[in-house]
N, C-alpha and C positions, 0 to 999 in steps of 0.2 A: 523672443521665444514665447509661445503661448503659455498659458497657465498649465495646461496639461503637460507640455513639453518639460516645464520646471519642475512639475511633480515627478516626471518620470526619471529625469536627470537626479533630483534629489534622492529619490527611492534607489536608483542605482548605485549611487555614491555611498549610500548608508549601507546597502547591502554588501558592496565590495569592502568597506572599511570594516565590517565586522566579521570578515573571514578569518583574520588572524586570531581574533578571540575565539572564534567557533573551533579552529585548528587547535588552539591550546586546551579548549574544553574536552575536545575528542581524545586528544593525547592522554589527558588526566583520567579519562573514565576508566572504570574497573575492568571492563570486558575484554577478552583476549584480542590482540590485534598483532598483524604481522609488520613489522617495521624493517625498512632498508638502511644499509649503513650509511647512505647518502645523506649529508646534513641538509637543513633548510638554507636558503640564501642568508647573507648576514642580515642583521637588523638595520633599520634605517640610519642609525648612528655610525653603523661600521663595525659594531661589536659583533661577536660571533654568537649565532643562535643556539640555545641550550635545549633544544628539541630535536629529535630524530624525525625525519620524514616518514610518512606511511608508505608503504611498499607500492609501486606503481601499479596503477590499473592494468589487468591482463585482458588484453582485447580479444583473445581467442574464447570461443563459447565454451562454458563449462559444462553444459548439460550433457548427460549420457545416461543410460540405463545400465543398472547394476542389479545382482541379486538382491533379494530383500535381506533384512538384518539377520533373521533367523530362518533360512529356508528350510530347514529340517523340523520346523515347529509342527506339533501335532494338536488335535483336538483336546480341549480341556487343560492344557499344558500350562496355559497363563504365561507369566514371565519365566522363559526357559531356565531350569534349574539343573537339568541332565546335560552335561557338555555345553554349558552356556557360552555365548561369544563374550569376548572382553567387555563389550558394551553392557550386554544383559548382566553379567556379574557384577560390575562396578554398580550399576543401576540398582542391583539388590543391596550391595554394601551401603550405598548412600541412605536407605532407608533408616539406618540406624542414627543419622543426625536428627531425625524427626521432621516435624513441620512447623512452620510459622503460620498462624491464623489470623484473617482479618474480619472483624465484624463490620460489614461494610455501611450498615446505618450509623456506625459511630466512626467512620473513617473520614478524614478530611478529603474534600473534592479534589485537590491538587495530588494529595497521596493516592487516591482512587485512580486518578488519571495515569499517574507514573507507574503504579502497578499493573494495571490492566493492559495499557498499551505496550508493555515490556512482556507480558505475559502470553496475550492473544496475538501470536504471530505465526507467520508472516501475514501481512494484511494487504490484499491488493488495493490498488490506488485508482480511484476514478478521477480523471483529468476532466473537469467539468468545464464545458463551454456554454455561456448563456448571454442573452440580450436583456437589457432593462426594457421598462415599458417605453422609454424615450430611445431605444436603439442603441445603447451605449453597451459595447461588449464587455463581457467578463471572462476570465480564464483562471481557474484555481484548482489545486488537488485536494482530495479528501480520501482518508484511508478507513472510514467508517463505511465500508462498501462491499456489496457482495452480490451474486446472483440469487435470485429468489425462485423463479420458475421459468420453464421453457415453453409451457402452453397455458396461459400466454407468456410471452418471453417478458420477463420483469427482471429488474434490478433495482437494488435498494441503496440509498444514501442518507446517513444520518448527519444532521448539522448541529454542532454544539453552539449555543447562543451567547454572546458575550453580554455583559452588562453595559459595555461601552456603546456598541452599535452592532446592528445586525449583520449576519453574513450576506454579502452582496449576491451570491449564488442563490442561497435560500431565497431571499426577496425576489430574484428575478424568476425562478422556477414558479413559486406561487402566483406570481402577477401574470406571466405568459403563457404558462403550462407547457413551455418547451424547453429542450436542452439537448446537448450531446455529451456522450461519455467517451473519453480516449484512453486507450491503454498507454502507459509510459513505458517506453523501452530504454535500455542503457545508453544509446547514442546522445539522446536528448534529455536525460534526467536533470542535468544541471540547469537547462533552460526552464524545465518544468518547475523545479524547486524555487527558482527565482519568483515564480507568480504566488508563491505562498505568502508574500511580504503583505503585511496589513497597510495597504495603500489606500488613499482617498477614494471613494466611489467613482469619481470622474477619471481616475487613472486607467490607462489601456494596458492590461496585463500582457496583451499580445505584443505590443511595442518593447516592453521590459524584457520578455523572453526572446523576442526575435523569431519566434514560430509563426508559420503560415496558415491562413484562414483557407480551408477548402468548402466550397459552397455546398450545403446540404440539400436534399431534395424534397424531404416531407416535413422539416422543420426550418424555421428561420436561423437559429444559430448555427454558426459554421461549426465544422469538426477540425481536428488539427491534422494538416497534411502530412506532417513528420510522423504521425501515429500509424502504426501498422494495423491497428483496430479502430475504427470509430464507429459508435452507436448512436444513431438518431433517435431520441426519446421524446414521449409525451408524457406529461404527468398523469399517472394512474390513480395515485392516492396519496395525501399527506395527512400526517398524524402528530399532533403535538404532544410532547412527552413533559410529564410533571413528576416529581418526586412524590411518594406516597405521603399523604397529608398536607401537600403543598399546592397552592394555586400559581405557583411560579412555573413558567415554561423554560425548560433548560435545553431541550433538544427538539428537532423537527425531524421525523423520519418521512422520507419520500420514497415512494415506489414508481419507478419510470417504466412506461411500456415501450420495449424497443420496437420501433417501427421500420427501421433499416439498418443494415450492417454493412460497413466497408471494410474489407481485408485485402491487404497487399498479396498480390499474387505470389511474391517471392518468400512469404512465410507460409504458404499453404501446402499440405500433404496431398498426394493423388487422391486419397479417400475422402477429401473435401473438409478435413479438419486442419486445425493450426498446429504447425510444428512449434513445441516450446522451445527447442534450440535455436530457431531461427527468430521467433518473437522476441526473445531475451527481455522479457517483462521484469520490471523491478517491483518491490513491495516494501513496505515499512515495517520497521521493528521498534523497539522503543528508543526514547530520545530523539536523536537527530539521525539515527542509523537506518540505511536502506539496506536491501538485500537483493541478490540476484538470484536467479533460479539454477540451483546447482545439480548435483545427481538425482536421479530419479529411480524407482523401482516399481515394477507391476505386480500386483496381487489381485488375481482374478476373484470377483465375487464367488463363493462357494454356493454350490446348489443343495437344496435339501435332499433331492434324489440320490446325488451322490453320497452324502453323509448316510442316508437310508439304507443304502444297499451295502451296508457292511462296514462304514468307515466310522459310525459312531461307537465310541468306547462304551463299554457296559455301565460306566458310572454316570453316563448322561440319561441311560434309560429310566423311564418312569416306573 
């Protein structure tokens, strides 16, 4: 077996062996979960497992459009107080518990990470494919990711730097100026998650995941064939981030110029946009949690003309 093959096997075995511990940690976490009455399989020694299994995954799409939370809301009303919904009423009542405040320049880095990644949710995930200067492929997910602009079409990805070694994805983008971003959907989320392993640089995450390379047209790194949306990108700008008063680089912000977009025809609407119910994209929450796209509602952007023509309450007039 080649050295790379050994690394892959070792990484896979370590990843698999950690699943029982991860399951225990998930079950112990404080956030609400739905459990089934089905027990987990017996332990390796034959003893009965003490944990209940999480409810089975529902393969039916969850996305549908509903009314907004307060469809009778009127201008200047704020949080509805007259005939509030159950949600609005309990939200107002919760104010009585007060707020907990963090002074961020005095907050430990680990605590800041746990707080912010659990509060700033859901975060879309960039599944990034790159090639090193030597042509070694790399594939990894990053949730510090967003759309920046459509003219020119730009996305942003931020990489947190480790004191142990740099992120291969970051190094590859800065060296080659090319990468692809792929959207992770429910059917292959476990395969995508496997590539988040901290493997040696020479390990091929494509082989760990079992996902398929699709040849790009405008850049050298491949995109993920299993992904319903693939973006071929060139490096537009990179910015090193340092904490105030420090010379230490802790993050690198990358802006990518989207050169070409690949979208599966099966997830497209007739109007040329992507159907959220068919895309089934996943996002990151805090800890090890992922989220699906659930119900949505439409709130048209108000026009000033409509407000001006008699809809503006007297209390808003200057």
